[in-house]
N, C-alpha and C positions, 0 to 999 in steps of 0.2 A: 277133551278139547274145551268143553263148555264151562262157562261161568254163568251163574243163574241171573243173567241180565240181558238186556237188549242193547246192542251197539247201534248208534245212529251216526252216519257220516253226513256232516253238514249242520251248521247252526244258523241257518236262515229261518224264515217264518215257518216253513213246513217241517223242518227238522225239530225245531223247538216245540211246535204244537204236538208233534208225535211224542216227544219226550213228556210233555205235560199230560197228554191223554193216557200214556202208559203209567205214569206215576200215580195218576188218579186211581188206577186199578191195583196199586201196590206193587208194580213191576219196576225193578231197578233198571236204571238207564245210564249209559256212558255216551256222551256226545263227542265226536272227533271232528274238530273244525280245522281246516287247512290254514285259514287266516290267523293272524296274530291277535285279532279281536273281532267283535261283531261288526259286520259290514255297515257302512254308513250310506250305501247306495240307496236312493229312493226307489227306483224302478217301479214295482207295483205300488199303486196307491189307492186301490178300490177294494173295499170289503163288502161283499154281497150279504143280503139279509140272513140266509141260512148259515153263512160263515160266522156272522156276529152271534147267532143263536148258539153255535158250537163254542165260540170263545166265551160266551156267557157261562156255559157249563164249567169252563175251566177257571172262572173268576177273573178273567182279564178283559172282558168286553168293556166294562165301565171305565177303567183307566185309559183304554184306547180311545173310546168315544170322547172322553174329556179332551183329548189332544187332536181330534179330527173335526171334520165338517160334515154334517148330515146333508145328503142330497136326496130329497124325496121324489124328485122328478127327473126325467130325461127326455130329450127330444131329438128328432131327426130334422135337419134343416137343409135347404138348398141355398147356395150362395146367391142365386138369382131370385128365388121366391120367398125366402125367409123360412118360417116354421112350416114344416110339412106335416109332422105328427108329434104329439106329445103324450107321454105316459106317466102315470102316477103310481108309486109303490103302494099307496093307500088301497089300491084295488086288490092287493093280496095280503092285507093286514090280518086276515083270518088265518093265514098260513105261517106267520112269523111274528116273533116278538120285536122285530126290528124292521119296520116297513120303510126302509130307505137304504141307499148306498152310503157307506161311510168313506169319505175321502181323507185318507191319512197314509203317510208314507210307511212302507213296510218296516223300516228300521225301528220305528217307534214300537211296533209290536214285539220285535225280538228283545228289546230292552225291558219291556214290561214282563215278558215271559221269563227272561233270565233272572230278574230280581225275585220273582216268585219261586222259580225252580231252585235257586241257590239256597233256599231255606229247607229243602227236603234232603234228608240224609241218604236217600236212595239215588240221588242225582250227582253225577260228576261230569265235568267238561274239560277237555284238553284242547288248548289252542296251539296252533302251529303243528298240528298232527295231520299230515297229508297221507291219505291211504295209497298204498302201492300194490297190494296183492290180497286176494281173498281165497281162503281154503275152507272146506267144510266136510263134515262127516255126519253120521247119524246122530251124534251127540251134541253137535254145536258148530260154531263158525269162528274162524280166526281171521283177523285183519292185521296185515303188516302195515305199519305206518312209519313214515319218516318224521322223526321228532328230535329236535335239538341236535341235528347232525348225525343221527344214527337211526337204525331201523329197530323198531320194537314191535312186539306182538300184543294185541289186545283180543281177548276171547269173550264170547258170549253165547247165549242160546240161539239168538237170531241177529240178523244185520239188516238195517234199513238204510238204503241209499237215498239220502235227501240232499245230495251234493250237486244239484244244478244240471244245466243242459250239457255240460262237459263232464258228466259224472264219471269219476274214477271207479265207482262201484259197478256201473253199467259196463264200462270197459273191461274191468277185471272179470266180470261174469260172461263176457263175450256176447252180450245181447245186442242185436241189431237195432238201430234207431231209424225206423222207416219213415219216409216222407220226402219233403222238398224244402228248398230255401227260396223265398221270394226274391225276384230280381231287384226290387227296390229295397233300399234301407229306410228306416224310420228315423226322423229327426224330432227330438223332443226339446222344446224350449220352455223354460220356466221364467215367467215375467210377472211383476206386480201391476202391469198395465191394467187400467180399469175398462175391461171390455164391456161391462154393463152399461157404461155411459156412452159407448160408441155403437153398440149393437142392440137393437130393441128386443125385448122379450126373451133374453137368455135365461137359462136355468143353469144348474151346476154341471150337468153332463150334456154335451152338445155334439152330435155327429153331423158334419156339414159336407153334403155331397157336392162335388164339382168336377167336371170332366178334365179340367186343366190342373187343378191342385186341391183335392179334397183335404180336409183337416178335421181335427178333433179338439174341442175346447173343453178342458176339465178344470173345474175350480177345486183347489186344495186350500188349506188354511193359509191366508196371507199371500196367495199366489195363484196364478193360472198356469196350467201346463197345456201347451199347444203342440200337437203332433202333426207332422207333414210326411208325405212320401218323398224320397230323394231318388231321382232317376239314376240309372246305371252310369250315364256319362259324366256325372258330377263326382269328382274324387272325394275321398274322406276329408282331406285337409280343407278343401274348398267348402264342403258341406258344413263343417264345424266352425267356419270363419265368422267373424262378427258381421261382415258385409253380407254373407249369404243369409244369416239368421235375420238381419234387419229386413232384407228384401222379402223373405217369406212372411214375416209378420205384417209387412205393408200390403201383402195380398189379402190379409184378413181385414185390416183397417187401413185403407189408403190415406195418404196425406200426412202421416206422422213422420216427423224428421228422424227421430231416434227412439227406440224402445229400450227400456232397462232390461237386459237379459241377465238373469241371476244364475242360470245354469243351462248347459247345453249337453245333450246326450245323443249320440248316433249309434244305432245298432242294427245288425242284420236280423231279419225276421224269418222264422222257420215254422213249418207245420209238420211236426214229427211225433210219432208214437212208438215207444219201445215194443218190440215183437212180443215180449212177455213181461209182466210185472213181477214175476216170481221165478227164482231158480233155487229150489231146495229151501234152505233156511235164510235166503237173502231176498230182499224185496226192493222195488223201486217205487218212489213216490215223487210227486211234484214234477219239477222240470227235468229231473233225472228220468222220468217215465214218459212225459209228454210236454211238448212246447207248442205254442201257437202265437199268432199275432195278437197284440194287446187290445184290439177293438172289442170291447165288451168286458174287459177286466176279469177274464176267466182263468188265467193261468195260475196265479197264486191261490185263488179261491178253490180251484179244482184240486190243487195240491194239499191244501188244508183238509179238504173233504176226503182225499186219499188217506191222510194220516189218521183221521178219526175212524174211518172204515177199518183200516188195518189194526189199529189199537184195540178196537172192540173184538176183533177175531183173535188176536194174540191173548187177550184176556180170557177168552173161551178156551184156548189151548192150555193156558196156565191152570184153568179149572178142570182140565181133563178131557176136553173135547177132542174128537178125531182130527188128526193132522190135515185131512182133506178139507176141513173148514177153510183153510188158508187158500185153497184153490179158488174159492168164491171171491176172494179179494181181486185176483187177476181178472176173473170173468166180469165182475161188477164194474170195477173202476176202469179197466181197459175198454170195455164196451162203451161206457159213458164218454171216455176221452175221444173215441172215434166217432160215435154217433152224435154226440151233443156238442162238446167243446170245439172240436175241429170244424164241424159243419157250420156252427153258429158264427164263429169268428171269421171263417172263410166267407160266409155270406155277408157279414157286416162290411168287409173290405170291398166285396164286389159291388154292393149297393152304392158305396161312397165314390168309387173310382170309375164306374161304368162310363165309357166314352160314347157309345152308340146312343144317340138322342132318344130313339124309340124305346130301346131296352131300358134306359135310365128312367124315362117317364113312366113306363109300366111299373118299374120297381117302386118308384116314389108314390104312384097312385095306389099301389097295394098297401104301402105303409099307411097312407091316409085312411084306406078302408079298414085296416086292422084297428087303428086308433079310434075310429068312429064307432066301432061295434063293441059293446061292453064285454061280451063273451070272448071275442077275438083278442081284445086288448088284455084281458085277464090271462089268457093262455100265453100271450106274448110275454107278459111280465113274469109268469111262472117259469118260462124258458130262460129269459134273459137274466133272471135272478138266480138261476141254477137250482131252484126248488124242484122243477120238473125232472132234471137229470138225477138228482138224489133219489127221487121216487122211482125213477127207471132203474137205477142201480139196485135198490132194495127188492125189486121184483125178480131179479135174476138169481136163480138157484145155482 
């Protein structure tokens, strides 16, 4: 059944990083992408310091940084009180070569990666190839794909499912996706409005707590992305209307007649982790393995870290290591998804949306205390940058 290569379902940032990491070790790769081309969706737009360090190893951090915006600071704010706590990535400059977040849409990374990968003779990609079925035996794995109106089979030694939250690989493997869906949806509005002129002391990453309408202000090149929760009683059509978007932005800056809204996205938010990240010769990475709310920018970054972790272990297998090495991938990355990513993103949303005045004040006072203490602030930055979770994964045998 086996062909001496790795099959990867999905040509998003996680799938193409997995391909690049494997090719670096001399392992041949075929990427199967259901879409007709690389996605243009912006979706994730934050790259954390250790992710940039990894991308630097692949030779793609530089071109990505050239297209992005460096964000060396982040802050928590209250709509009523202004800045509550500020954090500087310089505090962890001894742990990373990139002491900042990079704000850059994910589709820019996939294009940089594909341009590089296309020059490698061990790389191939098939667009319009939708996975339908997976089978495996002791010698390899086969993926049945729907391609150009017919079903074809692609074979490899291993299969990586990097095909997103609705993963066909996860479905084909029968892996449960445990967790829950938030009752609120998230609305993201992109606008060139000059928030710096309207709100004092902004930085590029701003979490704004408010019991009535918390929001998140994120600067990207030439634009701001503003995220709001949308209550259950507001329908999808109403939530994506110009009228609703304008009303939400006026909550951030009152008195403006009309904002220029360049892009509107509404999506449901989940906190889910696959019951296992490995079934025999098949693996789950990125959103196929774990999804979470976007507060903290940990989803794509966690997926890229999955890809690096797994590629290193497959390299060891190619070199003759015991197959049980691969079980460590599941133990390490699933533990981190549950303990770090899920808990941190859940906590971020709780702080911003808390309605009980006493509970909210206690949480904000704690953020003040953390930011004011150098040791606590450093530990917070190690967690929020995902450096701590990578260290935690490495400790698991």
